C-alpha positions as CSV (number, residue, x, y, z in Angstrom):
1,X,-4.8,7.3,22.6
2,X,-2.3,8.9,20.4
3,X,-2.6,9.0,17.1
4,X,0.0,9.7,14.7
5,X,-0.4,11.7,11.4
6,X,-2.8,11.1,8.6
7,X,-2.2,9.4,5.7
8,X,-2.9,12.7,3.6
9,X,-0.3,14.3,5.6
10,X,2.3,11.9,5.0
11,X,1.3,11.8,1.6
12,X,2.1,15.2,1.5
13,X,4.8,16.3,3.4
14,X,6.5,12.6,1.5
15,X,5.4,14.4,-2.0
16,X,6.6,17.8,-0.9
17,X,10.2,16.3,0.3
18,X,10.7,14.0,-3.2
19,X,9.8,16.7,-4.8
20,X,11.9,19.3,-3.6
21,X,14.7,17.0,-4.4
22,X,13.9,16.3,-7.8
23,X,13.7,20.1,-8.1
24,X,16.7,21.1,-6.7
25,X,18.8,18.7,-8.4
26,X,17.3,19.4,-11.9
27,X,17.6,22.8,-11.4
28,X,21.3,22.3,-10.0
29,X,21.6,20.5,-13.6
30,X,19.8,23.2,-15.4
31,X,22.0,25.4,-14.0
32,X,25.6,23.3,-14.3
33,X,24.5,22.8,-17.7
34,X,24.0,26.5,-18.5
35,X,26.6,27.5,-17.1
36,X,28.9,24.9,-19.5
37,X,26.8,26.2,-22.3
38,X,27.6,29.9,-22.1
39,X,31.6,29.4,-20.9
40,X,32.1,27.4,-24.1
41,X,30.2,30.0,-25.8
42,X,32.4,33.0,-24.4
43,X,36.1,30.1,-25.0
44,X,34.7,29.8,-28.6
45,X,34.5,34.0,-29.0
46,X,37.7,34.4,-27.5
47,X,39.6,31.6,-29.7
48,X,37.6,33.9,-32.9
49,X,39.8,37.5,-31.1
50,X,42.8,35.1,-31.6
51,X,42.1,34.5,-35.1
52,X,41.6,37.9,-35.6
53,X,45.0,38.8,-33.9
54,X,46.6,36.0,-36.3
55,X,45.5,37.8,-39.5
56,X,46.2,41.0,-38.3
57,X,50.3,40.4,-36.9
58,X,53.4,41.0,-38.3
59,X,57.3,40.5,-37.4
60,X,59.8,42.9,-39.0
61,X,63.3,42.5,-39.7
62,X,64.5,42.6,-36.3
63,X,61.2,40.0,-34.5
64,X,59.6,43.1,-33.6
65,X,55.5,42.6,-33.3
66,X,53.4,44.9,-35.4
67,X,49.9,45.4,-35.1
68,X,47.3,47.8,-36.7
69,X,46.2,50.7,-35.2
70,X,42.4,50.0,-35.5
71,X,41.5,46.1,-35.0
72,X,38.2,44.2,-35.5
73,X,37.5,44.2,-32.1
74,X,36.9,47.6,-31.2
75,X,37.2,46.2,-27.8
76,X,41.0,46.0,-27.6
77,X,41.1,50.2,-28.4
78,X,38.8,50.8,-26.1
79,X,40.1,51.7,-22.3
80,X,39.0,49.2,-19.8
81,X,37.1,47.4,-22.0
82,X,37.0,44.0,-19.7
83,X,38.8,42.7,-22.9
84,X,42.4,42.7,-23.2
85,X,45.2,41.0,-25.1
86,X,48.4,40.4,-25.6
87,X,51.0,38.6,-27.8
88,X,54.6,37.6,-26.6
89,X,57.9,36.3,-27.7
90,X,58.7,33.3,-25.9
91,X,62.3,35.0,-25.4
92,X,60.2,37.9,-24.0
93,X,62.4,40.5,-26.1
94,X,59.3,42.2,-27.6
95,X,55.2,42.1,-26.6
96,X,52.7,43.9,-27.5
97,X,49.4,44.2,-25.7
98,X,46.2,46.1,-26.1
99,X,45.3,49.8,-25.6
100,X,42.0,48.8,-23.4
101,X,44.9,47.6,-21.0
102,X,45.9,51.7,-20.6
103,X,49.6,50.5,-20.4
104,X,49.7,48.0,-17.6
105,X,52.2,45.4,-18.2
106,X,50.5,42.3,-18.1
107,X,52.9,39.4,-16.4
108,X,53.4,36.6,-18.1
109,X,51.1,33.4,-17.5
110,X,52.0,29.9,-18.1
111,X,52.0,29.5,-22.0
112,X,50.5,26.4,-23.9
113,X,52.7,24.1,-26.1
114,X,52.8,24.5,-29.6
115,X,50.0,24.6,-31.2
116,X,48.0,23.7,-28.9
117,X,45.6,25.9,-27.4
118,X,44.6,26.5,-23.4
119,X,41.3,28.1,-21.6
120,X,41.5,28.9,-18.0
121,X,39.8,31.0,-15.7
122,X,42.6,32.8,-13.6
123,X,42.4,35.3,-10.7
124,X,43.3,39.2,-11.3
125,X,46.7,39.5,-9.6
126,X,48.1,36.2,-12.0
127,X,47.4,38.3,-14.8
128,X,49.3,42.2,-14.0
129,X,51.6,44.3,-11.7
130,X,48.9,46.5,-11.2
131,X,45.9,44.2,-11.5
132,X,43.0,45.8,-14.1
133,X,40.5,44.8,-11.7
134,X,41.5,43.8,-8.5
135,X,38.4,42.3,-7.6
136,X,37.2,40.4,-10.5
137,X,38.5,37.1,-12.3
138,X,39.2,37.1,-15.8
139,X,38.9,34.3,-19.0
140,X,41.5,33.1,-20.5
141,X,42.5,31.4,-24.2
142,X,45.7,31.3,-25.0
143,X,47.3,29.7,-28.2
144,X,50.9,29.6,-28.7
145,X,52.3,29.3,-32.4
146,X,56.0,29.2,-34.3
147,X,56.2,32.6,-36.6
148,X,58.0,32.1,-39.9
149,X,59.6,35.4,-40.9
150,X,61.9,34.4,-44.0
151,X,64.3,31.8,-42.8
152,X,64.0,33.2,-39.4
153,X,61.3,31.3,-36.6
154,X,59.6,33.0,-33.5
155,X,57.9,31.6,-31.5
156,X,54.8,33.6,-30.3
157,X,52.2,33.1,-28.1
158,X,49.1,35.0,-28.2
159,X,46.9,35.9,-24.7
160,X,43.2,37.3,-24.5
161,X,41.6,38.0,-21.4
162,X,37.8,39.0,-20.1
163,X,36.2,39.9,-16.9
164,X,33.8,37.5,-15.9
165,X,32.0,40.2,-14.8
166,X,29.3,39.7,-17.8
167,X,29.6,35.8,-17.5
168,X,28.8,35.8,-13.7
169,X,25.7,37.8,-14.9
170,X,24.7,36.2,-17.0
171,X,23.8,33.6,-14.7
172,X,23.0,35.1,-12.1
173,X,20.2,36.5,-14.3
174,X,19.6,32.7,-15.8
175,X,19.6,31.6,-12.2
176,X,17.1,33.8,-11.0
177,X,15.0,32.9,-13.5
178,X,15.3,29.1,-13.2
179,X,14.8,29.0,-9.6
180,X,12.3,31.4,-9.7
181,X,10.4,29.3,-12.4
182,X,11.1,26.2,-10.5
183,X,9.5,27.0,-7.5
184,X,6.4,28.3,-9.0
185,X,6.4,24.6,-10.4
186,X,7.0,23.1,-7.2
187,X,4.3,25.2,-5.5
188,X,1.7,24.5,-8.5
189,X,2.5,20.9,-8.7
190,X,2.1,20.5,-4.9
191,X,-1.0,22.6,-4.3
192,X,-2.5,20.1,-7.4
193,X,-0.6,17.3,-5.5
194,X,-2.3,18.2,-2.2
195,X,-5.6,18.5,-4.0
196,X,-5.4,15.2,-6.2
197,X,-4.2,13.5,-2.8
198,X,-7.7,14.7,-1.3
199,X,-9.4,13.4,-4.0
200,X,-8.5,10.3,-4.4
201,X,-8.7,9.8,-0.3
202,X,-12.4,10.9,-0.3
203,X,-13.6,7.2,-0.1
204,X,-11.9,6.7,2.9
205,X,-13.3,9.4,4.5
206,X,-17.0,9.0,3.6
207,X,-16.3,5.3,4.7
208,X,-15.5,7.2,8.2
209,X,-18.4,9.1,8.5
210,X,-20.6,6.0,7.5
211,X,-18.5,3.9,10.0
212,X,-19.6,6.7,12.2
213,X,-23.3,6.7,11.6
214,X,-23.0,2.9,11.9
215,X,-21.5,3.3,15.3
216,X,-24.5,5.7,16.3
217,X,-27.1,4.0,15.1
218,X,-28.4,6.0,11.5
219,X,-27.7,3.5,9.5
220,X,-27.4,-0.4,9.7
221,X,-24.4,-1.2,6.9
222,X,-22.1,0.6,4.5
223,X,-23.8,1.5,1.9
224,X,-21.7,4.0,-0.4
225,X,-20.1,3.1,-3.7
226,X,-16.2,3.5,-3.0
227,X,-13.2,2.3,-5.3
228,X,-12.7,-1.3,-5.9
229,X,-9.2,-1.2,-4.1
230,X,-11.7,-1.1,-1.1
231,X,-14.5,-3.6,-2.6
232,X,-13.1,-6.0,-0.7
233,X,-12.7,-4.2,2.6
234,X,-16.5,-2.9,2.9
235,X,-17.9,-5.9,1.7
236,X,-16.1,-7.4,4.8
237,X,-16.7,-4.9,7.1
238,X,-20.6,-5.1,6.2
239,X,-20.3,-8.6,6.6
240,X,-18.7,-8.4,10.8
241,X,-21.6,-5.5,11.3
242,X,-23.8,-8.2,10.0
243,X,-22.2,-11.2,11.7
244,X,-21.9,-9.2,15.2
245,X,-25.6,-8.2,14.5
246,X,-26.5,-11.9,14.0
247,X,-24.4,-12.9,16.9
248,X,-26.2,-10.4,19.3
249,X,-29.9,-11.7,17.7
250,X,-28.9,-14.6,19.0
251,X,-27.6,-14.0,22.3
252,X,-30.8,-12.6,22.6
253,X,-33.0,-15.1,21.1
254,X,-31.2,-17.7,23.5
255,X,-32.3,-15.7,26.8
256,X,-35.9,-15.5,25.6
257,X,-35.6,-19.1,24.4
258,X,-34.1,-20.2,28.0
259,X,-36.8,-18.2,30.0
260,X,-39.7,-19.9,27.9
261,X,-38.2,-23.6,27.9
262,X,-37.5,-22.9,31.7
263,X,-41.4,-22.0,32.7
264,X,-42.7,-25.8,32.6
265,X,-39.9,-27.1,35.3
266,X,-40.4,-24.3,37.8
267,X,-44.2,-24.5,37.0
268,X,-43.5,-28.1,38.1
269,X,-41.4,-27.2,40.9
270,X,-44.4,-24.5,42.4
271,X,-47.0,-27.4,41.9
272,X,-44.7,-29.8,44.1
273,X,-44.5,-28.0,47.0
274,X,-48.7,-29.2,47.5
275,X,-46.9,-32.5,47.7
276,X,-44.1,-32.5,50.0
277,X,-43.5,-36.2,50.1
278,X,-42.9,-36.1,46.5
279,X,-41.0,-33.1,46.7
280,X,-37.3,-34.8,46.8
281,X,-37.8,-36.4,43.9
282,X,-39.2,-34.1,42.0
283,X,-36.6,-31.1,42.6
284,X,-34.1,-33.9,41.3
285,X,-36.1,-34.3,38.0
286,X,-36.4,-30.8,37.7
287,X,-32.9,-29.9,37.8
288,X,-31.8,-32.1,35.7
289,X,-34.7,-30.7,33.1
290,X,-33.4,-27.7,34.0
291,X,-29.7,-28.5,33.5
292,X,-30.1,-30.0,29.8
293,X,-32.2,-26.7,29.0
294,X,-29.3,-24.6,29.9
295,X,-26.7,-26.4,28.1
296,X,-28.9,-26.2,25.7
297,X,-29.2,-22.7,25.1
298,X,-26.1,-22.3,25.8
299,X,-24.7,-24.0,23.0
300,X,-27.0,-22.7,20.6
301,X,-26.2,-19.2,21.6
302,X,-22.5,-19.9,21.9
303,X,-22.1,-21.4,18.3
304,X,-19.6,-19.1,16.7
305,X,-22.0,-18.8,13.1
306,X,-20.6,-17.8,9.4
307,X,-16.3,-16.0,10.4
308,X,-14.5,-14.1,7.9
309,X,-10.6,-14.8,9.2
310,X,-11.1,-18.6,10.3
311,X,-8.9,-20.5,9.3
312,X,-9.8,-24.1,6.5
313,X,-10.9,-26.5,8.6
314,X,-9.9,-30.1,7.8
315,X,-13.2,-32.0,8.4
316,X,-12.1,-35.8,8.1
317,X,-11.1,-36.0,11.6
318,X,-13.5,-34.0,13.2
319,X,-15.6,-36.7,11.4
320,X,-13.8,-39.5,12.6
321,X,-13.7,-38.5,16.0
322,X,-17.5,-38.0,16.6
323,X,-18.0,-41.3,15.2
324,X,-15.5,-42.7,17.8
325,X,-17.1,-41.1,20.2
326,X,-20.6,-42.4,19.3
327,X,-19.4,-46.0,18.9
328,X,-18.7,-45.2,22.5
329,X,-22.0,-43.8,23.7
330,X,-24.1,-46.5,21.1
331,X,-21.9,-49.3,22.0
332,X,-25.2,-51.4,22.9
333,X,-26.7,-51.0,19.0
334,X,-24.2,-52.0,17.1
335,X,-24.7,-49.4,14.5
336,X,-22.8,-50.1,11.0
337,X,-21.5,-46.5,10.2
338,X,-20.6,-46.0,6.3
339,X,-18.4,-42.1,6.6
340,X,-17.6,-40.7,3.2
341,X,-15.0,-37.7,3.8
342,X,-11.9,-36.7,1.5
343,X,-9.0,-37.0,3.9
344,X,-8.0,-32.8,2.3
345,X,-11.5,-31.4,2.5
346,X,-11.6,-28.2,4.3
347,X,-14.0,-26.0,5.0
348,X,-13.8,-21.8,6.5
349,X,-15.7,-23.0,9.6
350,X,-14.9,-23.0,13.0
351,X,-14.0,-26.3,15.0
352,X,-16.7,-25.6,17.9
353,X,-19.5,-25.1,14.9
354,X,-17.9,-28.7,13.0
355,X,-18.3,-30.7,16.3
356,X,-21.7,-28.9,16.9
357,X,-23.2,-29.2,13.4
358,X,-21.5,-32.8,12.9
359,X,-22.3,-34.1,16.0
360,X,-25.7,-33.3,16.6
361,X,-26.7,-34.8,13.1
362,X,-24.9,-38.0,13.6
363,X,-26.1,-38.3,17.2
364,X,-29.7,-37.7,16.0
365,X,-29.3,-40.1,13.3
366,X,-27.4,-42.8,15.6
367,X,-30.3,-42.2,18.2
368,X,-33.4,-43.7,15.8
369,X,-31.1,-46.0,13.7
370,X,-31.9,-49.3,13.8
371,X,-28.7,-50.7,12.0
372,X,-27.4,-48.6,9.6
373,X,-26.1,-44.6,9.4
374,X,-24.7,-43.0,6.5
375,X,-22.7,-39.8,6.8
376,X,-20.8,-38.4,2.7
377,X,-19.6,-34.6,2.8
378,X,-18.4,-33.4,-0.7
379,X,-18.0,-29.8,-2.0
380,X,-20.4,-30.2,-5.5
381,X,-19.2,-28.5,-8.7
382,X,-20.6,-24.8,-7.2
383,X,-17.8,-25.3,-3.8
384,X,-20.4,-25.4,-1.8
385,X,-20.2,-27.7,1.0
386,X,-22.9,-30.1,1.0
387,X,-23.7,-32.8,4.3
388,X,-25.9,-35.5,4.2
389,X,-26.5,-37.9,7.3
390,X,-29.2,-40.6,6.8
391,X,-30.6,-44.0,9.0
392,X,-32.8,-46.7,8.7
393,X,-34.5,-45.3,11.7
394,X,-38.1,-44.3,11.4
395,X,-38.0,-40.7,10.7
396,X,-39.5,-37.8,11.1
397,X,-43.0,-37.4,12.0
398,X,-43.3,-33.8,11.8
399,X,-40.3,-32.3,9.3
400,X,-41.4,-28.6,9.9
401,X,-41.1,-28.8,13.8
402,X,-37.4,-28.7,12.9
403,X,-35.9,-25.6,14.2
404,X,-39.2,-24.0,15.5
405,X,-38.6,-21.5,17.5
406,X,-41.1,-21.3,20.8
407,X,-41.3,-24.8,21.3
408,X,-40.6,-26.1,24.7
409,X,-38.0,-28.8,24.9
410,X,-40.6,-30.7,27.3
411,X,-43.0,-30.5,24.5
412,X,-40.7,-32.6,22.6
413,X,-39.7,-36.4,22.2
414,X,-36.7,-36.8,23.9
415,X,-33.5,-36.8,21.7
416,X,-35.8,-36.1,18.9
417,X,-36.1,-32.6,17.0
418,X,-33.7,-30.8,19.3
419,X,-30.3,-30.8,17.8
420,X,-31.8,-30.2,14.4
421,X,-32.8,-27.0,16.3
422,X,-29.1,-26.2,16.7
423,X,-28.4,-27.7,13.6
424,X,-30.3,-25.1,11.9
425,X,-29.5,-22.1,13.8
426,X,-26.1,-22.6,12.7
427,X,-26.7,-22.8,8.8
428,X,-28.6,-20.8,9.2
429,X,-25.7,-18.2,10.4
430,X,-23.7,-19.6,7.5
431,X,-26.1,-19.0,4.9
432,X,-26.9,-22.0,4.4
433,X,-29.8,-24.9,3.9
434,X,-31.3,-27.2,5.7
435,X,-33.6,-30.3,4.3
436,X,-35.5,-32.8,6.2
437,X,-36.4,-35.9,4.0
438,X,-36.9,-39.5,4.1
439,X,-33.8,-41.8,3.1
440,X,-33.1,-44.6,0.6
441,X,-32.6,-46.4,4.1
442,X,-36.5,-45.9,5.0
443,X,-35.4,-43.5,7.8
444,X,-34.5,-39.7,8.1
445,X,-32.0,-38.0,5.7
446,X,-31.1,-34.5,6.7
447,X,-28.9,-32.4,4.0
448,X,-27.1,-29.5,4.7
449,X,-25.0,-27.2,2.1
450,X,-23.5,-24.1,2.7
451,X,-22.8,-21.8,0.2
452,X,-19.2,-21.4,-1.1
453,X,-16.2,-19.4,0.4
454,X,-14.1,-16.5,-0.3
455,X,-10.7,-15.7,1.1
456,X,-11.2,-12.5,3.4
């Protein structure tokens, strides 16, 4: 038989998949948040640079832009420093660009509206004719302002460009560190999860080993202490094992009893061999007796006993069917029956056991009753099933013989005690008790008590 993945493998792979998805999502979110934060910081620095340019810029009477030789931002004067600035008039008559551009003409870029800031990322070919660094992109900040000189107003656009190389390097360094730590954390979490699962699933492995030892005959039941989640399973497995062992014992006893009970009929047949004239009648008599013995012992062996998963059975219909049958069988006795059983009373009992139990008790009462028989079935305050069957017959001469094994059928009064032996076996298989006393009617009284049951 092909086996599927173990529970441990399924949980580990599922945990690894969930962990990978979670860490990937968390890493991407952290990476994006960091990139946005660094980008905002970069744009803020470019904005500060524009403020410095605004503070340093002047226009002469002819409208030309005048800038000092030394600026507060030294990178603007260092050739190819990665930071470039330009001031352009809206009419394009005069413009200024920082010394870091090394004389290359920065191409005009789309300008923001007056009084508005513009922050974008642009490609190198959008910035200059010759391209400062053709393989790189830039961060750009622009600001448009109306510059007033006396009565004359001139629109100017201040633009600052920064090479993205430092920005990209910072992001890559953070990304490497982030994913390295996330990978290490994920590995550690997965290893921890594996160890925790191994510890959590250890009771299942211990239970499997115990079951294997039971199969090998090294122990008779589950003995380990298991978590409460497995306590019910452990209890039910022990009950199933005990039931199976009881059933096997009952079959062995039935075969033993059958062989024991057939000794007398066989001995009678053997003795008849010396009297051929009586052989036919004696054979017919002993065959009937052996047939009764076989039916009786098979009934005892076939009793289901306490079964965990049998559904609850309504006892009132069973009681009524047995009553109707006995009324026909013992019609000549005109017995008066008193039956007490709630219509909704149910019990976890197989239908075969119910008929065997109630049938034998009521049949025994019907055989020996003179005029009256009483059956009372109820559940007491301790949630036990109580069955009482009484009659007004002569009662039991020796109640201790009830349920005794090794008592031959031919040694007992016909119909007296045979059914009760079956009842005694059934009651024992259900962990119950059977008591035989004298009833208030003057005859026999049989009390059967089956312990309370819980749902499996």
